[in-house]
N, C-alpha and C positions, 0 to 999 in steps of 0.2 A: 577455402570454403567461407562463404559469407553467410553466417547464420543469423537470421532475423530474430528479433526478440518476441517473446510471447505477448500477444495482445490480450490484456485482461478483459474479462467479460466473455469473449468468444472462446478463449482458451486455445486459439490456433497459433501455429508458428509459421511465419512466412519465410520461405527459403528462396534465395536468389541463386539459381543454378546455372552454371556455365555448361552448355551442351557438350563441350569437349572435356569437361572435368577439370579445367584449369580455373578454379575458383579463386577466392580471395586468400588472405593470409592463412597459413596453417602453422602447426606446431614446429615445422621445419624451417620457419622463418621468424626472425625477431619482429615483435610488434611494438611499435613506439607507444609510450604512455600518453602521447598527445592524441592518439587515435580515439575516436568516440566509440566507447565500448557498448553503450546502450543508448539507443535513440529515444527511449521513453522519457528522458529528461527534457527533451526538446518540446517546446510549446507548439502544438499542432495548429494553433490559431495564427492567422496571418497578422503581420505587423499593423495593418490598418484596423483590424478588429481589436487588437490589444489596446490601441490608443483610445477607442471608444469605451468610456467607463459606463458601467451599468449602474443606474441610480438605484439605491437601496429602497425596496418597497416599503420598509417599515418607517421611512421618513414621513409617510402620510400619517402614521399614527402619532409620531412625536410632534408633528405640527398640529394635529388635532388636539393632543394633550396640552400643548402650549396655549392654544386659543381658549380651551376650556379653563385653563388655569388663570388666564388674564381676566376672564369674566368672573371666575370664582373669587379671585383676590380683589377685584374691583368691588364686587358685592360685599365681601367681608370688610373691606376698607370703609365703605359707606355705612355698613352696619356698626362698625366700631365708632365711627364719628357720630352716628345717631345715638348710640348708647351713651357716649360721653356727653353729648348735648342734652340728652334727657336727664341724666343723673346730675350733671353739674348745673345746667341752666334751668331746666324745667322743674324737676323734682327738688332740686337743691334750692333754687331761687324763688320758684313760684308755687311750691307744693301747697302752701297755705292758701294762696289766692287763686289756685286753679279751680275751675268749675269741676264739680264731682264727676261728671261724665268724662271730661278730658283726663282727669286723674286716673280713672279706671281704664280708659282706652290706652293711655300711655303705658300703664302698668302691664296690661295684657299684651301689648305689642312687644314690650321689652321681654316679658316672659316667653312669648312665642319666638322672638328672635333668638333669645338665649337657647331655647330648645332646638331651633334650627341649626345654630352654630354647633351645639353639642352633637346633634345628630350627624351633621356634615363631617365633623372631625372624626367621628367614630365609624361613619359609613365606609370611608375609604379603608379603615382598618379591617372591618368585617368583610368588605368586598375582596380585599387582598387575601384575607384568611380563607375565603371561599375558594380561591384558585389554588390553594396548596395541594388539594387532593384532586387527582385526575378524574376520579369517579364522581366528584361533587363540585363542579366548576360552572360558573355562569357569568357572562359578561353583563347582561342586563338584569340587575336584581329586580327590576320593575317589570320584567316579562312574565307572562303567564306560564305556569308549568303545564307541559304537555306530557302526561304520563299514562301508561297503559294500565289496564285493570289489575294485572298482577303486581305492578309496582305500587298501586294504591293500597292493595291488601297488605303488602309488606310494610307500607308506611303506617297503616293503622296499627299493625302489630307492634311496630317499633315505638309508637307513642306510649304504649302500656308496658314496655319492656323495662323492668327495674334495673338499676345499676348493678345489683348483685349478680344478675345474669352476665353482665359484661365482665365482672371480676372472675366469675366461674369459667367463662370462655378463655380469659387470659391465663388463668391457672392451668386449665386443661391444655392450652397451647404449649405452656412451658413443660408440662409432663410429657407430651408427645415428642417435643423436640429433644428432651433429655434422653428418652428411649432411643430416638433416632441416632443421637450422638454416640451412644454406647454401642449401637449396632454397626456403626460406620468406621471405616479405617482411613478414609480420604476426605478431603475438604468437600469435594463435589458430591459426596454421599450425604451431606448434612442438609437438613431443612433450615430455612432462615430463622434464627432465634428472634424472639420478640425484643423490640427496642426498649430502652429504659425511659423513654419519653413518650408522651401521648401524641398520636396523629390527630391533626386538627379536626378531621371529619369524625373522629371517634370520641371526642370530648363530650361527656354527658353533663351539661350545665345543671340540669335538674333531673332527678331520678326517673320521673315518669313522662318526660316531655322532651326527649332527645330530638325528635324530628322538628318540633315547633321551634326550638331554640338552636337549630343548626346555624352555622355561619351564613349560609345563603339566605335563609329566611329572616334572620335578624337584620342583615343588610337591606333586604327588601322592605322590612318594617321601618327602618330608619329613613329610607328613601322616601316612602310615602308620607312619613311624618314631616319631612322637610317640605314636600309639596303642599301639604295641608297648611303648614305654618306660613309659607310664602303667600298662598292664596288668601288666608285669613288676614295677614298683614296688609296685603294689597287692598282687600275690601274695606278694612277699618280706616286705612289712610285715605283712600278715595272718598269715603263717606264724610270724613271730617274736613277734607280739603274742599269738597263741593258745598257742604252745608255751612261751614264757618261758624258753627254754633259754639263759640268759645266762652259764652256768658257775657253779660253786659258789664261795661266799665263805667262806673260813676264818674261824673265830671269832677275833675280835680284829684282823682285817685291816681297818684303817681306810681303806686306799686304795681299797677296793672297795665300801664301804658304800652309796654313792649311785649306783653303776653301774646297777643295775636301774631306778631311777627315771629316770635320764638316758636310758637306752635306750628305755624306754617312751615318753618324750616325743618322742624322735626318730622312732621308728616311727609314732607317732600323727600327727606332722606330715607325714611322708612319705605316709601313707595318706590323710590329709585332702586334701593337695595333689593326689594322683593322682585321688581321687574327684571333686574339684571340676573337674579338667580333663576327666575323662570325662563329668561332668554337662554341662559346656559343649559338648562334642562331641555329646552326645545331644540337647541343646537345639537345636544347629545342625542336626543331621540332621532332627529333628522339624519344624522350621519350614521348612527348605529343601526337603526331599524329600517329606514327607507333607502338611504344611500348605500348601506351595508359596507362601510369602509373596512370593517374587520374581515369580512368574507373576501373582499377584493384583495386586501393585502395578503391574506392566506393563500389565495389563488396565485398571486404574482410570486410569492415565495415558494410555491409548489411544495407546501408542507403536507398536503393530503388531508384526509378526514380528521386525523388526530391533531393536525396543526392548529386547529382553532383553540385548543387548550393553551398552546404556546403563545399564540397571538393575544389571547385575552390576558394572560399573565403579564406579557410584555407591556401591553397598554396600561394596565393598572399600575405597574411599577413606574412607568414613565410619567403617568399623571400624578402619582403620589410624590414623585421627586419635584415636579413643577409646583405642586401646591404647598408642600412642606418646606421646600427650600427656595432657591431662585427659580423663576419661571423658565430659565434657560437650562436648568439642570437636566431636564428630560431630553433635550436635544442632543445631549452627549451620549445617549444610549443607542446601541445598535443590537441587532439580534444575536450576533456572534458573541459580543462582550456579555450580553445578558445570559446567553447559554453557558458561557465560561463560568460566570458567577454561580449559576444554578448547579453546575457540575460539582462545585466544591461544597455543596450543601450536604447535610447528613440525612435529609429527607429522601427516601427512595423515589417519591413522586417527582420531586424537583430534579433529582439526578436523571430520571427518565426523560423529563421535558427537555433538559439541557442537552443530553446526548442525542435526542431525536433531532433537535435543531441543528447541531453541529454535523450530524450524519447527513441530513438532507442537503445542507449547504455545501458540504464537502463533495457530495456526489453530483451536485448540480453544476453543469458546465459554466453557467453564467456567474456563479458565486464561488466556485471552488478555489480559484487562485487567491482571492482576497481572504477567504476563510482559512485556507491552509497556511497562508503567510502569517495570519494572526496567531494560529495555533502554534506554528513553528517558533515564534519569538516569545511564547508564553511557556517557559520551562516547567513551572508547576502544573500547568494543564497537561503537558505531555506525560509528566510523572503520574498524574491522576488517571489518564487513559491507560497507561501501562499497568497501573495498579488494578484497574478494572478487569484486566485479562485474567486475573486470579479469582474473580468472583464466579464460583461454580454452583451457586444456588440456582435451581431451576427457575425460581421467581425472578431472578436477575438476568435471565438468558438474553433478553432483548438489549439490555444495557451492555452486557459483555460483547455481544455480537456487533452492536453499533460501534463500540470502542475499537474493536479489532478492525472493522472496515475503515474507520477513520484513519487508523494507523497505517493501513495498506496504502491509502492515498498519500498520507504524510511522508511515508518512507520512499515514495516514488521520486522525490527530489533529494539529491545527494546530501545537501547541507542539513536537511531535516533527518535523513537516515542516520547521520552521525550523531545528532542530538538524541534520537531515540535509543541508539545502541549505547550511548554514553551514560544513560541512566543506570545507577546501580540496581542489579537484579532484573534488568529489562529482558535479558535472554532467558532467564528462568521463568519470567512471566509468559513470554512467548512460547516457551516449552510446555507450559501448562495447557496451552490450546491443543496440543498434540496428544490425542488419546486413541490408540489403535484398539478398536473393539475386538479385533481378531485375537489379540493376546490378553485383553483385559475385559472379562465379562462382568457386566454390572450385576447380573443375577448371582454370580458366584461370590460376590463380595457383600451383597446386601440381602439378607434373608427375608426382610419384611416385604410382602407383596405390594403393600401400599407404596413403598419407596421405589420399588422396581417400576411400578406403573408411572410414577412421576418422571422417571428417567427414560421411559420408552420413547417419549416424544422430544427428548432433548437432542438438539442437532449436533451430535458429535462430529459427523462428517463435515458439516459446514465449518465448524471451528478448526478441524484439521486442515481444510483448504485455506482458511484465512491465516492460520499459523504458518503454513508452508509458503503462502504468498508473501507474508511479511518478511520471512527469512530470505526469500528470493530477492526482494527489494533491497534488503540490507546487505546481502552477499555481493552486491555490485562493488562495494568498497572492500578492499583486501584487508584493511584493519578490522572491519566488522567480521570478516570470515574467520580471523584469528579468534575473536571473542566467541563466535559460534562454536568453534572447535574446542575452546577451553571451558565451555559450559558443561557441567557434569551431566551426563546422560542424554544430552541433546543429539549428538551425532548418531548414536545407536537408534534413537527414535526416528530420525530422518531416514536412515537406512532401512528400518523396519517397514516403512511405508512403500519401499520399492518392491516389496514382495508381491508377485502376481502369479497366481497358480495357472496351470494349463487350462482349467475350466473357465477362468475369468477371461483369459486372453483369446480363447477360441470361441467363446459364447457370444453370438451376435446380439443377444438380448441384454448383455452386460450394461449396467447403467453408466451414464456419462460421469456421474459422481465418482464411481470406483476408478475409472480410467484416469480422471482428472487428478485424483489423489496420487496415483503412481507417477503420472507425468510431472506434477509439481515437485514431488520428492526427488525425482531424477534431475530435474532442472536445478534444484538447490544443490544437490550433490555434485553436479557437473561444475557449477560455479565455484564450489569449495575446492574441488580437485584442480581447477585451473588457477587457483590463487598463486601469485608469484612470491618470490622471496622466501625468507625463513618460514613464514607462516604457511606458505603453500607446501613446502617440503614436509613440515610437521603434519599438516592436514592430510596429505596424500598417504603418509605412513599410517596415520590413525584410521583412515577410511579403509585401507587395504587390510589392516589388522583385524577389523570386524569380520568375523567368520561368515557372515551372511551376505556381504557385499557382492562378491564375485559370483556366488551361486545364484543370487537373485537376478543379476544381470544376464547370466547364462540362460535362465529360464525365459527371460524376455526375448533373447535372441532366438531361442529354440522354438518357442510357441507364439511369438508375437508377430506373425506374418501379417495379420490384419491390423496391426498397429505399428506401422513403420516409424512413426515419430518416436515411440517409446524405444524402438530398436536403435534409432540413431542416437538418442540421448545416452542409452546404455553404452553404445560403442564409443562415444566421445568421452565418457567417464573412464573407460578402459584405456583409451589413448592417453589421457592425462595421468592416470595412475602409473602408466608404463614409463613415466619420466624417472621413477625411482626403481633402483635395481631390485630391491626386495619385492616390491609390488609386481614387477615384471615376472619374477620367478613364481609368485603365487598365482598369477593369472595363467601362466603357461602350465602349471601343475594342476590346475583345476580342470578336471576332465571335460572335454567337449567344447571349451571356449574357443580355441583356435579353429577347430573344425567348423563350428557354427559361423565364425567370422568368414571363413572361406566359402561356406555355402551361400552366404549373403553376397559376398564379393563376386562370385561367379554366376549368380542367379540371373538368367537371361530374360525370364518372363515377367520381371518386375516392371510395373508401369513407369513411363518416362518421368512422371512427376515425383517418383520415389528414388530417382537415381542417386540423390544425395546420400542415401543410406549406404549404397554400394561404395561410393567414394569414401565415406567415413570408415567403412569396414577395411578398405585397403590401407588407409592411413594408420588404423589401429594395428594391423598386421605388420606394417613397416616398422612401427614403434616397438612392437613386441619382439621383432627379429633383431633390433638394433642392440649390438653388444651383448647378445644372449645366445651362447652356443646351445644351451638346453632347448630354448624355443626354436632355434633354427633346426635342430635335429627333429623336434616335434613336427615341424613343417615338412621336412624331407620324408618323414614316415607317412605323411598323408599323400605322397606321390602327386604333387600338384605342379611340378616343374613345367610339364608340357602345357598345362592350362595357363600358367603364368606367361610362358612364351607366346601363346596365342593371344593373351590379353594385351600384349605389347602392340597389337594391331588394332585394338579397340580404343577409340579416342577417349571414352569415358574412364577406362581402367588403366591405360598404358603408363601413366605417370607413377601411380602407386605400385603397379606390377614391377616397374623398373626399380623402384626403391626396395621392394621386397627381395628381388633377385640380387641387387647390389649387396644387401646385408648378408644374404646367404653365401655369396661368393667371398665376402670379406671375412666372416667369422667362422665358417666351417669349410673353407675352400680346400685346405691341405688334408683335412681328415676325410672328406667325402669327395675326392677328386672325380671318381668315376660317376657318382650320382649327379654331379654338376656339369659333367662334360657336355651334356646335351644342351647346355645354355648357349653354346657357340652357334647353335642353329639360328639364334636371334640376331647374329652379327649384322646381316644385311639390313634388317629393320632399324637397328641402332644407327648404322652409318647414314641411312637416308634421313633419319630424324636429325642427326647432327648437322647434316648439310642444309636441310630445308627448314627446320623448325627454329623457333626463337624462345627466349625467356625460360620459364620453369622447365618445360618439357625438354628443351635442349640441354639444360643443366643436368637433369637426372639421367638422360641418355648418355651424355659424356661420362658421367660418373660410373654408370653401368659398364660402358665400353672399356674404361680403364681397368676394370677388374675382370671382365669376361675375356678380353684379348690375352690375358695371362694364361688361359687354358689352351691357347692355340700355338701351333708351331708356325715358323716362317712361311712354310709352304701353304698351310691352311689359311693363313692371313692373306696371302697373295690370291688364293682361289676366291676368298670372300670378297675381296676388293674387285676382282674381275666380274663376279656374279652381280655385284651391286652396281657395276659400271662406274666406279669411282677410282680416280688416280690418287696415289699417295700424296702427290704435290697438291692436289685439290683439297684433300683432307687437312694437310698441314696448313695451307693457306687459310682455311676456315678457322682453324684453331688460333692462328696469329691474329686474324681479324676480330675474333671474340675478345682477345686480350686488349686490342686497340679500342674496341667499343666499350669495354668495361674498365675504364681508367681507374675507377674507384669501386670498392665492393658495394653492391646494391642489396637492399633489404629483401627484395623479392627473389633474388638469385644469389644468396650469400656465398655459395661454394663453387660457383661456375669457374672462377679463375683457378682454384685449387684443382678441380677435376681436369681442366685443360692442361695444366702443367703435368699432372700425373699421367695423362694419356700421351703427351709429348715425350715424357721420359721413357715410357715403354716403347714408343716408336723409335726413338733414337737408339735405345739399347737393342732393339730387334735388328736394325740394319744401319750400317755406318753411312750409307748413302742418304738416309733420312736426316742425319745431322747436317749435311751440306744443304739439304733442302730448307731446313729451318733457318740455317745461317743466311741463306739467300733471301729469305722472307723477312729478315730483321728481327728474329726471335730474341737475340741478346738485348736489343734496345727495349723491347716490351717487357722482358724479365726485369731489367733495371727499373723500369717504371713501376712494376709490381712491388719491387723491394721498397720503393719510396712511399707506397700507398697501402701497404698491408695493414690489416686491422684484426682485432680480436674476433670480429664477427665471422671471419673465415676459418676459425679454428674449432668451430663447434658443429655438431650434427643437428641438434635441436635446441629450441629456445623456450623458456618460460617467461613470456613478456619480452623484456630486454635482457634477461639473464641467460647466458649461454649454459647449456648442459651437454654432457657427453662430448668431452674434448677429444679431438683427433690426436692420435699418438704422435704423428709427425706434423710439425708446424708448417705453415706455408712458407716461412723463411727457409726451413730446411729443404723443402721441395725446390725452391728457387735456386738455392745453392747447388743442389744435385744437378738440376738442368743446366745451369751455367757451367758447371765442371765438365759435363758431357760435351757442351758446345766448344769449350776451350781445348779439351784433349784431342779433339778431332781436327 
């Protein structure tokens, strides 16, 4: 069976079905570790597309910030030069000889310029401060406020709100949270406790004027102060340069001979500085208000309506770096690195901004590869995201949900999934996402109605889905499966989600969310049960020991007719668990499991696109009958032998029907001879398949024939051959040709040479003439070839990956020796 992987988002499973039931590798064949177990790691984008790199939209902002910084630093440089020129040359050298008008104009310009420089240096700080709070952010501190009437009323009230009221609210908040804490027993039952530091938007600089002196309005005030300073400086400088009224210089007065040139230079520097600053502001206005570069970048980044907050904050940070450090420092910023830095902050608003950016970029097809690569190599960030899975406060729901969704994308790549699972406590954090409301009622644990109301809208089902999806991604690596199994309480949680009542399975109005939860839990459980090696053996034992596992799957088989995908997943879990002897016994002793499997296996009215469920049921039954006398007796009690014989004629069912009959004949043959005597009726069907079929079907039919023919006498054997129209020599020739064809054991038919030799031994023991036939066909030579090429693969019934399970009692070497002895004795 070639089972496709779940396509996230749609939640569908694509199955590639062979109309004859001869699908891909099964548990009866070894599967190489080189096989691609999950195609979701593959990049769906074509090579030509991957070579075309997508330019980061935020580069427009960093370039904009660079150009602004060049103008700003040029203006500041000219201002510094003018200040030095005025203080050293003019006021220092000509202060006494300066005309009174020039003295006061220079003094005013210096004061104005000092005010502008002071305002500029602090404007960035206040603008940056204004972006700390998502609820109070603005890019253009010079833009008009557009507020509705109710906001205006609240603002007027806030102006007259004393600081004592803020303190009372803070104290009352602490009292409420303390009572909540006492009433709660779990972390997610607690309200968020007040922080020990102030939030920037809540800082009351003055007791009765909080709104006036908010960060946004202070930055706006500083901005307009700079504009006024620059315009005033421009006006004064132009006036003096045009008029040149620097006072008269007496003939022979050497102290004033350079005064005119010095004043011209100063006024020119002051004018150039002011014009550069105004040019910077004009460039700012043009790009932000008219060209709308921020809106354009937000649109290209596809951050949505809330993305403007992130874009504004990013731009201010980039511009601040360019102004305060090297002008090229801002070019080193990108949205992903910016978000990573914010995520490490202690501010809830900054954490939310950071996680929103990473979430949007991780889910965006254009940016996801680059984003996930950066996240994957930033180990502290992965730790931070994993830590956020434990944040169960309702106020942090969006942060927690976004972190979980990012981890689902991150874990999709194997190397990243290993990093996630390698974080100490990662599995416990993922386990915290799983909260089954069926067994844990919020109302039972929190008596306060207010708190119950807070949790009514908390998306428990969403977090359940995300937790199971992360586990599903991680479970593709067998080492991770071992960690999942070793995490205390996690395995029972997963199994608990497989519970599906009759009402849910039969209700046509059942929500997709409820079915999705069951499906994903079954998918995770299936992957855990299929783990190879020591981890797999331990996991299968632990899964089967949970008393609800098999019962939950039985209910899905019994009532899940409308959900064949759930049935198939449940059946495949049973098949994997049946690798362990104890689990096989538990499944068989759970009332109705084997009966429900046969009901599905023989169900004729099932649509063709659901045939894979019937194939899976047959494989599960074959596994349950393998080396289990108890289960074989259970099957015989159901009186299904005739139906199994009829199934040998059905292309979809014949292979697994043959396996089931083979196991019945092998493990209860002597005890139930009369009940199995009717199997001989299938002899003609088996002979035709041996002669005409190839590969897997031929293998299982030869194996069945080697056991069924033991129930027949020589006379009955001759009658069967006559009815089938087949000669003994023809059958013997086919068997020898199979040995010639299969010079080496093949992974898709690992036991075909064993079964051929077993059937040949029975034929030679049945009649001496058959020995001569085999001799004439060169059987001895082929047996010698088998001796030289035998492999361990031929000594096992089933396989867990490349590990053989259920070893045959008789080795293929012993079978070859027996056959050779029969040929030599005759």
